[in-house]
C-alpha angles and dihedrals in degrees: 000000000000120000125206139184113205117184138176109245133015123282113267100184124074092196088058094048090050094049093048091048092054091057093038088060089054092049093059092091088058095054100286135260123266116201122200138157139199124218116269118236119241114244112247098172099286117094093185090054092052091050092047094051094046091043091055090052090049094049092052089061094051121087125219093248096043118119101229123206113187117202114226133147088233092059133098116297106214125184116243088261092051091050089052088052091053090050093045089051092051091049094048089048088057099248110180096201137009114203120198108199123204112194132218129268092288099043132246129328113248088249092058091050090049091051091054120107089197134013109215128197119196090189137354084242121080109253129208107255094244091051091047092050093052093047092047096053092044090051091048089051090047089051091057092046088054089050091048096044092239113158093239095105117057 
């Protein structure tokens, strides 16, 4: 199963890129982790227009058979063990690719949320996109160590 993180906007923080790459290297034995982004839309006074434009770009990068996990502070807040169960279920169901989607500054378009198989919250607080990306990838790695019985998670 392939894993992907798709985000709105380029990374702006070297420390976040380094942290994500650290866990991405470890995820290679589990199918690897692709990272991609779509261009953010410039704000011209209409939040809905921004979300719509970004949402269209995101949906063009998602394939029909992908499992889509949208990150949003209003989503489910699983424990690390529960996240590992989600991943194991997708793996057992034969998912080819699981795509974790981080939205833009104004959130996700309704069409992106509708396409989601799961809506995941890393915190009930809004997180900076770079912080969210680091936490997400570390938790995905942690989920695989739980599934593999590796003593990373205690």
